[in-house]
Backbone atoms as SQL, in Angstrom:
CREATE TABLE atoms (id INTEGER PRIMARY KEY, chain TEXT, resi INTEGER, resn TEXT, atom TEXT, x REAL, y REAL, z REAL);
INSERT INTO atoms VALUES
  (1, 'A', 1, 'MET', 'N', -60.794, -62.600, 34.599),
  (2, 'A', 1, 'MET', 'CA', -59.887, -61.632, 34.032),
  (3, 'A', 1, 'MET', 'C', -58.249, -62.319, 33.847),
  (4, 'A', 2, 'ARG', 'N', -57.898, -61.526, 32.958),
  (5, 'A', 2, 'ARG', 'CA', -56.461, -62.198, 32.661),
  (6, 'A', 2, 'ARG', 'C', -55.605, -60.948, 32.891),
  (7, 'A', 3, 'LEU', 'N', -54.646, -61.622, 34.138),
  (8, 'A', 3, 'LEU', 'CA', -54.049, -60.249, 34.773),
  (9, 'A', 3, 'LEU', 'C', -52.325, -60.742, 34.671),
  (10, 'A', 4, 'LEU', 'N', -51.641, -59.543, 34.343),
  (11, 'A', 4, 'LEU', 'CA', -50.493, -59.724, 33.983),
  (12, 'A', 4, 'LEU', 'C', -49.614, -59.046, 35.458),
  (13, 'A', 5, 'LEU', 'N', -48.930, -59.780, 36.272),
  (14, 'A', 5, 'LEU', 'CA', -48.418, -59.200, 37.581),
  (15, 'A', 5, 'LEU', 'C', -47.412, -58.407, 37.405),
  (16, 'A', 6, 'ASP', 'N', -47.251, -57.156, 37.723),
  (17, 'A', 6, 'ASP', 'CA', -46.052, -56.280, 37.879),
  (18, 'A', 6, 'ASP', 'C', -44.984, -56.969, 38.978),
  (19, 'A', 7, 'THR', 'N', -43.644, -56.778, 38.653),
  (20, 'A', 7, 'THR', 'CA', -42.928, -57.646, 39.417),
  (21, 'A', 7, 'THR', 'C', -43.152, -57.582, 41.205),
  (22, 'A', 8, 'HIS', 'N', -43.394, -56.084, 41.468),
  (23, 'A', 8, 'HIS', 'CA', -43.448, -55.955, 43.044),
  (24, 'A', 8, 'HIS', 'C', -44.978, -56.695, 43.104),
  (25, 'A', 9, 'ILE', 'N', -45.783, -56.579, 42.571),
  (26, 'A', 9, 'ILE', 'CA', -47.373, -57.335, 43.097),
  (27, 'A', 9, 'ILE', 'C', -46.780, -58.854, 43.031),
  (28, 'A', 10, 'TRP', 'N', -45.990, -59.445, 42.217),
  (29, 'A', 10, 'TRP', 'CA', -45.710, -60.914, 42.453),
  (30, 'A', 10, 'TRP', 'C', -45.290, -60.982, 43.627),
  (31, 'A', 11, 'LEU', 'N', -44.030, -60.024, 44.029),
  (32, 'A', 11, 'LEU', 'CA', -43.179, -60.128, 45.395),
  (33, 'A', 11, 'LEU', 'C', -44.032, -60.019, 46.414),
  (34, 'A', 12, 'TRP', 'N', -44.779, -59.095, 46.170),
  (35, 'A', 12, 'TRP', 'CA', -45.699, -58.727, 47.356),
  (36, 'A', 12, 'TRP', 'C', -46.782, -59.818, 47.758),
  (37, 'A', 13, 'SER', 'N', -47.246, -60.555, 46.748),
  (38, 'A', 13, 'SER', 'CA', -48.234, -61.505, 46.878),
  (39, 'A', 13, 'SER', 'C', -47.468, -62.631, 47.685),
  (40, 'A', 14, 'HIS', 'N', -46.275, -62.851, 47.563),
  (41, 'A', 14, 'HIS', 'CA', -45.620, -64.040, 48.522),
  (42, 'A', 14, 'HIS', 'C', -45.080, -63.389, 49.835),
  (43, 'A', 15, 'LEU', 'N', -44.275, -62.315, 49.581),
  (44, 'A', 15, 'LEU', 'CA', -43.539, -62.128, 50.830),
  (45, 'A', 15, 'LEU', 'C', -43.995, -60.903, 51.578),
  (46, 'A', 16, 'SER', 'N', -45.130, -60.021, 51.314),
  (47, 'A', 16, 'SER', 'CA', -45.690, -59.077, 52.140),
  (48, 'A', 16, 'SER', 'C', -47.141, -59.029, 51.677),
  (49, 'A', 17, 'PRO', 'N', -47.964, -60.034, 51.866),
  (50, 'A', 17, 'PRO', 'CA', -49.455, -59.986, 51.083),
  (51, 'A', 17, 'PRO', 'C', -50.156, -58.895, 51.634),
  (52, 'A', 18, 'GLN', 'N', -49.849, -58.362, 52.749),
  (53, 'A', 18, 'GLN', 'CA', -50.469, -57.216, 53.582),
  (54, 'A', 18, 'GLN', 'C', -50.277, -56.024, 52.647),
  (55, 'A', 19, 'LEU', 'N', -49.338, -55.659, 51.784),
  (56, 'A', 19, 'LEU', 'CA', -49.188, -54.686, 50.924),
  (57, 'A', 19, 'LEU', 'C', -50.441, -54.562, 49.906),
  (58, 'A', 20, 'LEU', 'N', -50.715, -55.557, 49.636),
  (59, 'A', 20, 'LEU', 'CA', -51.924, -55.840, 48.645),
  (60, 'A', 20, 'LEU', 'C', -53.307, -55.254, 49.069),
  (61, 'A', 21, 'VAL', 'N', -53.811, -54.502, 48.445),
  (62, 'A', 21, 'VAL', 'CA', -55.069, -53.919, 48.631),
  (63, 'A', 21, 'VAL', 'C', -55.875, -55.160, 48.606),
  (64, 'A', 22, 'PRO', 'N', -57.452, -55.191, 49.483),
  (65, 'A', 22, 'PRO', 'CA', -58.178, -56.206, 49.373),
  (66, 'A', 22, 'PRO', 'C', -58.655, -56.458, 48.001),
  (67, 'A', 23, 'ARG', 'N', -58.878, -55.749, 46.788),
  (68, 'A', 23, 'ARG', 'CA', -59.577, -55.968, 45.751),
  (69, 'A', 23, 'ARG', 'C', -58.464, -56.764, 44.949),
  (70, 'A', 24, 'VAL', 'N', -57.057, -56.196, 45.052),
  (71, 'A', 24, 'VAL', 'CA', -55.884, -56.955, 44.043),
  (72, 'A', 24, 'VAL', 'C', -55.953, -58.496, 44.872),
  (73, 'A', 25, 'ALA', 'N', -55.823, -58.353, 46.258),
  (74, 'A', 25, 'ALA', 'CA', -55.758, -59.900, 46.644),
  (75, 'A', 25, 'ALA', 'C', -57.024, -60.684, 46.325),
  (76, 'A', 26, 'LYS', 'N', -58.016, -60.350, 46.374),
  (77, 'A', 26, 'LYS', 'CA', -59.133, -61.177, 46.117),
  (78, 'A', 26, 'LYS', 'C', -59.227, -61.586, 44.404),
  (79, 'A', 27, 'GLU', 'N', -58.784, -60.663, 43.569),
  (80, 'A', 27, 'GLU', 'CA', -58.473, -60.874, 42.348),
  (81, 'A', 27, 'GLU', 'C', -57.527, -62.095, 42.106),
  (82, 'A', 28, 'LEU', 'N', -56.310, -61.907, 42.501),
  (83, 'A', 28, 'LEU', 'CA', -55.187, -63.002, 42.516),
  (84, 'A', 28, 'LEU', 'C', -55.799, -64.189, 42.955),
  (85, 'A', 29, 'GLU', 'N', -56.603, -64.188, 43.938),
  (86, 'A', 29, 'GLU', 'CA', -56.938, -65.637, 44.404),
  (87, 'A', 29, 'GLU', 'C', -57.861, -66.196, 43.896),
  (88, 'A', 30, 'ASP', 'N', -58.902, -65.242, 43.014),
  (89, 'A', 30, 'ASP', 'CA', -60.008, -65.759, 42.039),
  (90, 'A', 30, 'ASP', 'C', -59.405, -67.165, 40.977),
  (91, 'A', 31, 'ALA', 'N', -60.004, -68.073, 41.452),
  (92, 'A', 31, 'ALA', 'CA', -59.229, -69.319, 40.244),
  (93, 'A', 31, 'ALA', 'C', -59.964, -69.161, 38.926),
  (94, 'A', 32, 'ASN', 'N', -60.926, -68.292, 38.772),
  (95, 'A', 32, 'ASN', 'CA', -61.491, -67.717, 37.301),
  (96, 'A', 32, 'ASN', 'C', -60.540, -67.169, 36.639),
  (97, 'A', 33, 'ASN', 'N', -59.526, -66.151, 37.463),
  (98, 'A', 33, 'ASN', 'CA', -58.699, -65.220, 36.705),
  (99, 'A', 33, 'ASN', 'C', -57.405, -66.248, 36.105),
  (100, 'A', 34, 'GLU', 'N', -56.689, -65.770, 35.361),
  (101, 'A', 34, 'GLU', 'CA', -55.748, -66.240, 34.598),
  (102, 'A', 34, 'GLU', 'C', -54.411, -65.393, 35.104),
  (103, 'A', 35, 'LEU', 'N', -53.617, -65.707, 35.535),
  (104, 'A', 35, 'LEU', 'CA', -52.404, -64.795, 36.225),
  (105, 'A', 35, 'LEU', 'C', -51.526, -65.253, 35.110),
  (106, 'A', 36, 'PHE', 'N', -50.729, -64.129, 34.766),
  (107, 'A', 36, 'PHE', 'CA', -49.487, -64.042, 33.744),
  (108, 'A', 36, 'PHE', 'C', -48.217, -63.082, 34.566),
  (109, 'A', 37, 'LEU', 'N', -46.991, -63.759, 33.998),
  (110, 'A', 37, 'LEU', 'CA', -45.805, -63.265, 34.588),
  (111, 'A', 37, 'LEU', 'C', -44.785, -63.076, 33.141),
  (112, 'A', 38, 'SER', 'N', -44.302, -61.676, 33.129),
  (113, 'A', 38, 'SER', 'CA', -43.408, -61.671, 32.175),
  (114, 'A', 38, 'SER', 'C', -42.162, -62.004, 32.612),
  (115, 'A', 39, 'PRO', 'N', -41.249, -62.583, 31.525),
  (116, 'A', 39, 'PRO', 'CA', -39.929, -62.946, 32.104),
  (117, 'A', 39, 'PRO', 'C', -38.981, -61.843, 32.471),
  (118, 'A', 40, 'ILE', 'N', -39.559, -60.455, 31.959),
  (119, 'A', 40, 'ILE', 'CA', -38.796, -59.389, 32.506),
  (120, 'A', 40, 'ILE', 'C', -38.983, -59.216, 34.039),
  (121, 'A', 41, 'SER', 'N', -40.194, -59.632, 34.537),
  (122, 'A', 41, 'SER', 'CA', -40.100, -59.736, 35.951),
  (123, 'A', 41, 'SER', 'C', -39.264, -60.777, 36.632),
  (124, 'A', 42, 'LEU', 'N', -39.222, -61.925, 36.218),
  (125, 'A', 42, 'LEU', 'CA', -38.485, -62.923, 36.538),
  (126, 'A', 42, 'LEU', 'C', -36.720, -62.268, 36.464),
  (127, 'A', 43, 'TRP', 'N', -36.260, -61.546, 35.401),
  (128, 'A', 43, 'TRP', 'CA', -35.049, -60.635, 35.296),
  (129, 'A', 43, 'TRP', 'C', -34.973, -59.792, 36.503),
  (130, 'A', 44, 'GLU', 'N', -36.032, -58.899, 36.547),
  (131, 'A', 44, 'GLU', 'CA', -35.974, -57.884, 37.614),
  (132, 'A', 44, 'GLU', 'C', -35.828, -58.455, 39.338),
  (133, 'A', 45, 'VAL', 'N', -36.323, -59.675, 39.510),
  (134, 'A', 45, 'VAL', 'CA', -36.166, -60.556, 40.572),
  (135, 'A', 45, 'VAL', 'C', -34.768, -60.866, 40.911),
  (136, 'A', 46, 'LEU', 'N', -34.393, -61.390, 40.044),
  (137, 'A', 46, 'LEU', 'CA', -32.995, -62.196, 39.985),
  (138, 'A', 46, 'LEU', 'C', -32.103, -60.567, 40.021),
  (139, 'A', 47, 'MET', 'N', -32.086, -59.552, 39.295),
  (140, 'A', 47, 'MET', 'CA', -31.355, -58.445, 39.542),
  (141, 'A', 47, 'MET', 'C', -31.309, -58.063, 40.942),
  (142, 'A', 48, 'LEU', 'N', -32.773, -57.860, 41.844),
  (143, 'A', 48, 'LEU', 'CA', -32.677, -57.584, 43.005),
  (144, 'A', 48, 'LEU', 'C', -31.999, -58.299, 44.071),
  (145, 'A', 49, 'SER', 'N', -32.082, -59.531, 43.646),
  (146, 'A', 49, 'SER', 'CA', -31.262, -60.633, 44.414),
  (147, 'A', 49, 'SER', 'C', -30.078, -60.436, 44.316),
  (148, 'A', 50, 'GLN', 'N', -29.571, -60.282, 43.208),
  (149, 'A', 50, 'GLN', 'CA', -28.068, -60.200, 42.970),
  (150, 'A', 50, 'GLN', 'C', -27.459, -58.856, 43.520),
  (151, 'A', 51, 'LYS', 'N', -28.256, -57.729, 43.455),
  (152, 'A', 51, 'LYS', 'CA', -27.841, -56.528, 44.021),
  (153, 'A', 51, 'LYS', 'C', -28.132, -56.704, 45.761),
  (154, 'A', 52, 'GLY', 'N', -28.564, -57.469, 46.203),
  (155, 'A', 52, 'GLY', 'CA', -28.855, -57.723, 47.551),
  (156, 'A', 52, 'GLY', 'C', -29.945, -56.723, 48.059),
  (157, 'A', 53, 'ARG', 'N', -31.030, -56.299, 47.467),
  (158, 'A', 53, 'ARG', 'CA', -32.171, -55.627, 47.753),
  (159, 'A', 53, 'ARG', 'C', -33.095, -56.291, 48.276),
  (160, 'A', 54, 'VAL', 'N', -33.348, -57.609, 47.851),
  (161, 'A', 54, 'VAL', 'CA', -34.192, -58.599, 48.525),
  (162, 'A', 54, 'VAL', 'C', -33.439, -59.939, 48.701),
  (163, 'A', 55, 'VAL', 'N', -33.657, -60.573, 50.064),
  (164, 'A', 55, 'VAL', 'CA', -33.106, -62.030, 50.149),
  (165, 'A', 55, 'VAL', 'C', -34.230, -62.903, 50.139),
  (166, 'A', 56, 'PHE', 'N', -33.676, -63.839, 49.296),
  (167, 'A', 56, 'PHE', 'CA', -34.708, -65.148, 49.230),
  (168, 'A', 56, 'PHE', 'C', -34.197, -66.482, 49.894),
  (169, 'A', 57, 'HIS', 'N', -35.095, -67.023, 50.362),
  (170, 'A', 57, 'HIS', 'CA', -34.455, -68.183, 51.037),
  (171, 'A', 57, 'HIS', 'C', -35.163, -69.442, 50.368),
  (172, 'A', 58, 'PRO', 'N', -34.383, -70.802, 50.155),
  (173, 'A', 58, 'PRO', 'CA', -32.834, -70.530, 50.516),
  (174, 'A', 58, 'PRO', 'C', -32.062, -69.935, 49.575),
  (175, 'A', 59, 'ASP', 'N', -32.447, -69.481, 48.303),
  (176, 'A', 59, 'ASP', 'CA', -31.634, -68.801, 47.259),
  (177, 'A', 59, 'ASP', 'C', -32.844, -68.457, 46.212),
  (178, 'A', 60, 'VAL', 'N', -32.499, -67.876, 45.371),
  (179, 'A', 60, 'VAL', 'CA', -33.551, -66.950, 44.339),
  (180, 'A', 60, 'VAL', 'C', -34.059, -68.061, 43.544),
  (181, 'A', 61, 'HIS', 'N', -33.291, -68.718, 42.853),
  (182, 'A', 61, 'HIS', 'CA', -33.557, -69.894, 41.871),
  (183, 'A', 61, 'HIS', 'C', -34.616, -70.952, 42.724),
  (184, 'A', 62, 'THR', 'N', -34.366, -71.205, 43.770),
  (185, 'A', 62, 'THR', 'CA', -35.118, -71.987, 44.428),
  (186, 'A', 62, 'THR', 'C', -36.552, -71.441, 44.884),
  (187, 'A', 63, 'TRP', 'N', -36.322, -70.234, 45.392),
  (188, 'A', 63, 'TRP', 'CA', -37.528, -69.206, 45.577),
  (189, 'A', 63, 'TRP', 'C', -38.571, -69.217, 44.394),
  (190, 'A', 64, 'ILE', 'N', -38.043, -68.997, 43.297),
  (191, 'A', 64, 'ILE', 'CA', -38.766, -68.861, 42.113),
  (192, 'A', 64, 'ILE', 'C', -39.614, -70.162, 41.567),
  (193, 'A', 65, 'GLU', 'N', -38.637, -70.991, 41.685),
  (194, 'A', 65, 'GLU', 'CA', -39.252, -72.658, 41.316),
  (195, 'A', 65, 'GLU', 'C', -40.248, -73.040, 42.238),
  (196, 'A', 66, 'ASN', 'N', -40.315, -72.673, 43.450),
  (197, 'A', 66, 'ASN', 'CA', -41.302, -72.986, 44.479),
  (198, 'A', 66, 'ASN', 'C', -42.652, -71.991, 44.179),
  (199, 'A', 67, 'ARG', 'N', -42.505, -70.740, 43.862),
  (200, 'A', 67, 'ARG', 'CA', -43.435, -69.875, 43.643),
  (201, 'A', 67, 'ARG', 'C', -44.239, -70.564, 42.394),
  (202, 'A', 68, 'PHE', 'N', -43.447, -71.140, 41.608),
  (203, 'A', 68, 'PHE', 'CA', -44.134, -71.416, 40.192),
  (204, 'A', 68, 'PHE', 'C', -44.988, -72.873, 40.307),
  (205, 'A', 69, 'GLN', 'N', -44.382, -73.619, 41.616),
  (206, 'A', 69, 'GLN', 'CA', -45.143, -74.618, 41.768),
  (207, 'A', 69, 'GLN', 'C', -46.280, -74.439, 42.644),
  (208, 'A', 70, 'GLU', 'N', -46.515, -73.451, 43.246),
  (209, 'A', 70, 'GLU', 'CA', -47.481, -72.939, 44.290),
  (210, 'A', 70, 'GLU', 'C', -48.916, -72.465, 43.422),
  (211, 'A', 71, 'VAL', 'N', -48.362, -71.601, 42.397),
  (212, 'A', 71, 'VAL', 'CA', -49.321, -70.784, 41.669),
  (213, 'A', 71, 'VAL', 'C', -49.161, -70.884, 40.130),
  (214, 'A', 72, 'HIS', 'N', -50.170, -71.231, 39.449),
  (215, 'A', 72, 'HIS', 'CA', -49.993, -71.357, 38.034),
  (216, 'A', 72, 'HIS', 'C', -49.834, -69.879, 37.592),
  (217, 'A', 73, 'LEU', 'N', -48.939, -69.755, 36.772),
  (218, 'A', 73, 'LEU', 'CA', -48.327, -68.504, 35.970),
  (219, 'A', 73, 'LEU', 'C', -48.240, -68.574, 34.761),
  (220, 'A', 74, 'ALA', 'N', -49.375, -68.126, 33.733),
  (221, 'A', 74, 'ALA', 'CA', -49.019, -68.310, 32.512),
  (222, 'A', 74, 'ALA', 'C', -47.784, -67.256, 32.026),
  (223, 'A', 75, 'ASP', 'N', -47.142, -67.528, 31.078),
  (224, 'A', 75, 'ASP', 'CA', -45.658, -66.776, 30.439),
  (225, 'A', 75, 'ASP', 'C', -46.686, -65.826, 29.765),
  (226, 'A', 76, 'ALA', 'N', -45.958, -64.752, 29.924),
  (227, 'A', 76, 'ALA', 'CA', -46.752, -63.892, 29.060),
  (228, 'A', 76, 'ALA', 'C', -45.226, -63.003, 28.315),
  (229, 'A', 77, 'PRO', 'N', -44.696, -63.825, 27.036),
  (230, 'A', 77, 'PRO', 'CA', -43.515, -63.388, 26.439),
  (231, 'A', 77, 'PRO', 'C', -42.878, -62.490, 26.005),
  (232, 'A', 78, 'VAL', 'N', -41.880, -61.858, 25.847),
  (233, 'A', 78, 'VAL', 'CA', -41.332, -60.912, 25.310),
  (234, 'A', 78, 'VAL', 'C', -41.120, -61.379, 23.803),
  (235, 'A', 79, 'THR', 'N', -41.965, -60.829, 22.850),
  (236, 'A', 79, 'THR', 'CA', -41.945, -60.980, 21.547),
  (237, 'A', 79, 'THR', 'C', -41.543, -59.728, 20.557),
  (238, 'A', 80, 'HIS', 'N', -41.413, -59.923, 19.215),
  (239, 'A', 80, 'HIS', 'CA', -41.308, -58.629, 18.442),
  (240, 'A', 80, 'HIS', 'C', -42.078, -57.849, 18.723),
  (241, 'A', 81, 'GLU', 'N', -43.185, -58.296, 18.718),
  (242, 'A', 81, 'GLU', 'CA', -44.479, -57.391, 18.650),
  (243, 'A', 81, 'GLU', 'C', -44.469, -56.583, 19.863),
  (244, 'A', 82, 'VAL', 'N', -44.273, -57.132, 21.237),
  (245, 'A', 82, 'VAL', 'CA', -44.133, -56.628, 22.145),
  (246, 'A', 82, 'VAL', 'C', -42.857, -55.431, 22.207),
  (247, 'A', 83, 'ALA', 'N', -41.777, -55.905, 21.613),
  (248, 'A', 83, 'ALA', 'CA', -40.729, -54.938, 21.670),
  (249, 'A', 83, 'ALA', 'C', -41.149, -53.727, 20.758),
  (250, 'A', 84, 'ARG', 'N', -41.467, -54.145, 19.626),
  (251, 'A', 84, 'ARG', 'CA', -42.273, -52.812, 18.519),
  (252, 'A', 84, 'ARG', 'C', -43.150, -51.796, 19.420),
  (253, 'A', 85, 'GLU', 'N', -44.232, -52.544, 20.284),
  (254, 'A', 85, 'GLU', 'CA', -45.007, -51.644, 21.147),
  (255, 'A', 85, 'GLU', 'C', -44.645, -51.014, 22.199),
  (256, 'A', 86, 'THR', 'N', -43.142, -51.395, 22.613),
  (257, 'A', 86, 'THR', 'CA', -42.573, -50.454, 23.468),
  (258, 'A', 86, 'THR', 'C', -42.354, -49.094, 23.095),
  (259, 'A', 87, 'SER', 'N', -42.012, -48.724, 21.854),
  (260, 'A', 87, 'SER', 'CA', -42.156, -47.405, 21.049),
  (261, 'A', 87, 'SER', 'C', -43.016, -46.562, 21.192),
  (262, 'A', 88, 'ARG', 'N', -44.415, -47.221, 21.534),
  (263, 'A', 88, 'ARG', 'CA', -45.691, -46.489, 21.654),
  (264, 'A', 88, 'ARG', 'C', -46.163, -46.160, 23.023),
  (265, 'A', 89, 'ILE', 'N', -45.302, -46.623, 24.165),
  (266, 'A', 89, 'ILE', 'CA', -45.465, -46.588, 25.409),
  (267, 'A', 89, 'ILE', 'C', -44.747, -44.841, 25.802),
  (268, 'A', 90, 'ARG', 'N', -45.646, -44.167, 26.630),
  (269, 'A', 90, 'ARG', 'CA', -45.404, -43.121, 27.018),
  (270, 'A', 90, 'ARG', 'C', -45.038, -42.996, 28.358),
  (271, 'A', 91, 'LEU', 'N', -43.882, -42.867, 28.902),
  (272, 'A', 91, 'LEU', 'CA', -43.644, -42.921, 30.303),
  (273, 'A', 91, 'LEU', 'C', -43.052, -41.613, 30.890),
  (274, 'A', 92, 'ARG', 'N', -43.271, -41.293, 32.052),
  (275, 'A', 92, 'ARG', 'CA', -42.416, -40.210, 32.587),
  (276, 'A', 92, 'ARG', 'C', -41.101, -40.542, 33.114),
  (277, 'A', 93, 'GLN', 'N', -41.056, -41.797, 33.407),
  (278, 'A', 93, 'GLN', 'CA', -39.725, -42.133, 33.935),
  (279, 'A', 93, 'GLN', 'C', -39.328, -43.454, 33.074),
  (280, 'A', 94, 'ARG', 'N', -37.784, -43.164, 32.853),
  (281, 'A', 94, 'ARG', 'CA', -37.293, -44.130, 31.791),
  (282, 'A', 94, 'ARG', 'C', -37.030, -45.738, 32.273),
  (283, 'A', 95, 'ALA', 'N', -37.804, -46.578, 32.868),
  (284, 'A', 95, 'ALA', 'CA', -37.511, -47.841, 33.280),
  (285, 'A', 95, 'ALA', 'C', -37.835, -48.866, 32.162),
  (286, 'A', 96, 'PRO', 'N', -36.741, -49.454, 31.684),
  (287, 'A', 96, 'PRO', 'CA', -37.044, -50.181, 30.580),
  (288, 'A', 96, 'PRO', 'C', -38.028, -51.286, 31.233),
  (289, 'A', 97, 'ALA', 'N', -37.969, -52.065, 32.099),
  (290, 'A', 97, 'ALA', 'CA', -38.807, -52.967, 32.531),
  (291, 'A', 97, 'ALA', 'C', -40.230, -52.402, 32.538),
  (292, 'A', 98, 'ASP', 'N', -40.705, -51.224, 32.710),
  (293, 'A', 98, 'ASP', 'CA', -42.049, -50.870, 32.671),
  (294, 'A', 98, 'ASP', 'C', -42.611, -50.585, 31.211),
  (295, 'A', 99, 'TYR', 'N', -41.626, -50.408, 30.143),
  (296, 'A', 99, 'TYR', 'CA', -42.072, -50.242, 28.998),
  (297, 'A', 99, 'TYR', 'C', -42.501, -51.732, 28.407),
  (298, 'A', 100, 'PHE', 'N', -41.666, -52.900, 28.825),
  (299, 'A', 100, 'PHE', 'CA', -41.909, -53.916, 28.426),
  (300, 'A', 100, 'PHE', 'C', -43.334, -54.408, 29.092),
  (301, 'A', 101, 'LEU', 'N', -43.650, -54.212, 30.337),
  (302, 'A', 101, 'LEU', 'CA', -44.630, -54.938, 31.193),
  (303, 'A', 101, 'LEU', 'C', -45.768, -54.004, 30.410),
  (304, 'A', 102, 'ALA', 'N', -45.873, -52.800, 30.216),
  (305, 'A', 102, 'ALA', 'CA', -47.115, -52.067, 29.657),
  (306, 'A', 102, 'ALA', 'C', -47.002, -52.685, 28.186),
  (307, 'A', 103, 'ALA', 'N', -46.350, -52.610, 27.434),
  (308, 'A', 103, 'ALA', 'CA', -46.318, -53.134, 26.096),
  (309, 'A', 103, 'ALA', 'C', -46.750, -54.537, 25.880),
  (310, 'A', 104, 'THR', 'N', -46.552, -55.573, 26.985),
  (311, 'A', 104, 'THR', 'CA', -46.783, -56.924, 26.900),
  (312, 'A', 104, 'THR', 'C', -48.230, -56.878, 27.199),
  (313, 'A', 105, 'ALA', 'N', -48.821, -56.006, 28.373),
  (314, 'A', 105, 'ALA', 'CA', -50.412, -55.884, 28.654),
  (315, 'A', 105, 'ALA', 'C', -51.121, -55.630, 27.227),
  (316, 'A', 106, 'ARG', 'N', -50.734, -54.481, 26.620),
  (317, 'A', 106, 'ARG', 'CA', -51.094, -54.325, 25.489),
  (318, 'A', 106, 'ARG', 'C', -51.387, -55.005, 24.317),
  (319, 'A', 107, 'VAL', 'N', -50.287, -55.846, 24.197),
  (320, 'A', 107, 'VAL', 'CA', -50.269, -56.862, 23.139),
  (321, 'A', 107, 'VAL', 'C', -51.183, -58.002, 22.916),
  (322, 'A', 108, 'PHE', 'N', -50.998, -58.389, 24.404),
  (323, 'A', 108, 'PHE', 'CA', -51.830, -59.772, 24.778),
  (324, 'A', 108, 'PHE', 'C', -53.126, -59.216, 25.580),
  (325, 'A', 109, 'ASP', 'N', -53.592, -58.253, 25.510),
  (326, 'A', 109, 'ASP', 'CA', -54.607, -57.509, 25.882),
  (327, 'A', 109, 'ASP', 'C', -55.159, -58.280, 27.345),
  (328, 'A', 110, 'LEU', 'N', -54.112, -57.995, 28.381),
  (329, 'A', 110, 'LEU', 'CA', -53.966, -58.217, 29.816),
  (330, 'A', 110, 'LEU', 'C', -54.404, -56.958, 30.535),
  (331, 'A', 111, 'THR', 'N', -54.612, -57.292, 31.587),
  (332, 'A', 111, 'THR', 'CA', -54.861, -56.298, 32.741),
  (333, 'A', 111, 'THR', 'C', -53.601, -56.187, 33.622),
  (334, 'A', 112, 'LEU', 'N', -53.068, -54.848, 33.635),
  (335, 'A', 112, 'LEU', 'CA', -51.898, -54.971, 34.268),
  (336, 'A', 112, 'LEU', 'C', -52.047, -54.451, 35.722),
  (337, 'A', 113, 'VAL', 'N', -51.516, -55.518, 36.880),
  (338, 'A', 113, 'VAL', 'CA', -51.956, -54.950, 38.349),
  (339, 'A', 113, 'VAL', 'C', -50.410, -54.612, 38.646),
  (340, 'A', 114, 'THR', 'N', -50.562, -53.186, 39.183),
  (341, 'A', 114, 'THR', 'CA', -49.645, -52.648, 39.542),
  (342, 'A', 114, 'THR', 'C', -49.864, -51.546, 40.422),
  (343, 'A', 115, 'ALA', 'N', -48.817, -51.150, 41.447),
  (344, 'A', 115, 'ALA', 'CA', -48.844, -49.895, 42.432),
  (345, 'A', 115, 'ALA', 'C', -48.035, -48.819, 41.840),
  (346, 'A', 116, 'ASP', 'N', -47.291, -48.969, 40.757),
  (347, 'A', 116, 'ASP', 'CA', -46.353, -48.460, 39.782),
  (348, 'A', 116, 'ASP', 'C', -47.084, -47.070, 39.475),
  (349, 'A', 117, 'ARG', 'N', -47.102, -45.737, 40.036),
  (350, 'A', 117, 'ARG', 'CA', -47.713, -44.472, 39.641),
  (351, 'A', 117, 'ARG', 'C', -47.307, -44.318, 37.949),
  (352, 'A', 118, 'ASN', 'N', -45.969, -44.574, 37.800),
  (353, 'A', 118, 'ASN', 'CA', -45.463, -44.268, 36.450),
  (354, 'A', 118, 'ASN', 'C', -46.242, -45.536, 35.302),
  (355, 'A', 119, 'LEU', 'N', -46.694, -46.607, 35.757),
  (356, 'A', 119, 'LEU', 'CA', -47.411, -47.162, 35.037),
  (357, 'A', 119, 'LEU', 'C', -48.842, -47.081, 34.874),
  (358, 'A', 120, 'LEU', 'N', -49.307, -46.516, 36.115),
  (359, 'A', 120, 'LEU', 'CA', -50.759, -46.378, 36.300),
  (360, 'A', 120, 'LEU', 'C', -51.068, -45.099, 35.470),
  (361, 'A', 121, 'SER', 'N', -50.160, -44.202, 34.842),
  (362, 'A', 121, 'SER', 'CA', -50.429, -43.037, 34.017),
  (363, 'A', 121, 'SER', 'C', -50.407, -43.450, 32.617),
  (364, 'A', 122, 'VAL', 'N', -50.295, -44.383, 32.284),
  (365, 'A', 122, 'VAL', 'CA', -50.148, -44.804, 30.826),
  (366, 'A', 122, 'VAL', 'C', -51.231, -45.002, 30.338),
  (367, 'A', 123, 'PRO', 'N', -51.589, -44.161, 29.004),
  (368, 'A', 123, 'PRO', 'CA', -53.238, -44.383, 28.478),
  (369, 'A', 123, 'PRO', 'C', -53.218, -45.429, 27.715),
  (370, 'A', 124, 'ASP', 'N', -54.803, -45.775, 27.498),
  (371, 'A', 124, 'ASP', 'CA', -55.040, -47.130, 26.748),
  (372, 'A', 124, 'ASP', 'C', -54.371, -48.179, 27.313),
  (373, 'A', 125, 'LEU', 'N', -54.571, -48.275, 28.935),
  (374, 'A', 125, 'LEU', 'CA', -53.743, -49.713, 29.347),
  (375, 'A', 125, 'LEU', 'C', -55.084, -50.209, 30.095),
  (376, 'A', 126, 'SER', 'N', -55.104, -51.339, 30.268),
  (377, 'A', 126, 'SER', 'CA', -56.220, -52.012, 31.188),
  (378, 'A', 126, 'SER', 'C', -55.316, -52.083, 32.518),
  (379, 'A', 127, 'LEU', 'N', -55.808, -51.605, 33.478),
  (380, 'A', 127, 'LEU', 'CA', -55.192, -51.716, 34.874),
  (381, 'A', 127, 'LEU', 'C', -55.939, -52.001, 35.838),
  (382, 'A', 128, 'LEU', 'N', -55.471, -52.751, 36.860),
  (383, 'A', 128, 'LEU', 'CA', -55.988, -53.118, 38.323),
  (384, 'A', 128, 'LEU', 'C', -55.243, -52.243, 39.274),
  (385, 'A', 129, 'PRO', 'N', -55.316, -51.341, 39.763),
  (386, 'A', 129, 'PRO', 'CA', -54.445, -50.467, 40.694),
  (387, 'A', 129, 'PRO', 'C', -54.331, -50.980, 41.932),
  (388, 'A', 130, 'ASN', 'N', -53.120, -51.336, 42.748),
  (389, 'A', 130, 'ASN', 'CA', -53.155, -51.627, 43.990),
  (390, 'A', 130, 'ASN', 'C', -52.929, -50.124, 44.620),
  (391, 'A', 131, 'ARG', 'N', -54.022, -49.831, 44.819),
  (392, 'A', 131, 'ARG', 'CA', -54.205, -48.183, 45.585),
  (393, 'A', 131, 'ARG', 'C', -55.374, -48.430, 46.430);
């Protein structure tokens, strides 16, 4: 399976793995699955750090670098096609990052791993719910 990790899933997998349901934890650990991360998720992590909502040790940049060394995460790039696809996404809440993650999953034919109810309601999106 080709899995796009929502930001909170990526964070939980390292900071609070007990928040992952058994199926999601199993799929993240399965070496046969490809794991993808969007630069939007990196941006969200940096914003969480700047706002003091999550504290990373020793600092956010080192934490990110260490996570990339521990687990191979392929880039799920923000492309012109992804940007165009955001206009086809219908969400109840207007979180810009959610539009980009859903569009990225569609464009690159990835399964989005998320617990976000807003994203779980998007039609025509391959999902692995953390529920």
